[in-house]
C-alpha positions in Angstrom: 105.7 94.5 95.4 102.0 93.9 94.8 100.2 90.9 96.2 96.7 89.5 96.4 95.2 88.5 99.7 92.0 86.7 100.5 90.6 87.2 104.0 87.4 87.5 106.1 86.2 91.0 106.7 85.1 92.2 110.1 81.4 91.8 109.1 82.1 88.1 108.2 82.1 88.3 104.5 85.1 87.2 102.4 87.2 89.7 100.5 89.9 89.5 97.8 92.2 92.5 97.7 95.1 93.5 95.5 97.4 95.4 97.8 100.8 96.7 98.5 102.9 97.2 101.6 104.9 100.3 102.5 103.0 102.9 100.5 103.7 106.3 101.9 101.9 108.5 99.3 98.4 109.8 100.0 99.0 109.8 103.8 97.0 112.4 105.7 97.7 113.4 109.3 100.2 111.9 111.6 100.8 108.7 113.4 98.2 106.0 114.3 97.1 106.2 117.9 97.9 102.5 118.3 100.4 99.9 117.1 98.7 97.7 114.4 101.1 94.9 115.0 100.1 94.6 118.7 96.4 94.2 117.5 97.3 91.6 114.9 96.7 94.0 112.0 98.7 94.6 108.8 98.3 98.1 107.2 98.2 97.9 103.4 97.3 100.1 100.5 94.3 98.7 98.5 95.1 99.2 94.8 91.5 98.9 93.6 89.9 101.3 96.0 93.0 103.6 96.3 92.8 103.6 100.1 94.6 102.4 103.1 93.1 99.3 104.9 93.9 97.1 107.8 93.9 93.3 107.4 93.6 91.0 110.5 96.4 88.4 110.3 94.0 85.8 111.9 91.5 86.0 109.0 93.8 85.6 106.0 93.1 82.3 104.2 95.0 82.8 100.9 97.9 84.9 99.8 99.5 85.2 96.4 102.9 87.1 95.9 104.3 86.9 92.4 104.0 83.4 91.2 103.9 81.9 94.7 100.6 81.1 96.4 100.1 80.3 100.1 97.0 78.8 101.6 96.2 78.9 105.3 94.5 75.7 106.7 
């Protein structure tokens, strides 16, 4: 499923991303040297930029999946 997430990037600017979880295509190399979950990160595939990205769970402020929208206070 595709979803739209709004979050604050590492440099402090807001970002809206159309993404997808669980994409295995376009992977290069092997395993990550760390566990993203332990660092509070979610690995996603950015549909617009056609690249893998990590989103910090703590910086998400809006999430839209299908017709449902979730806002973080």
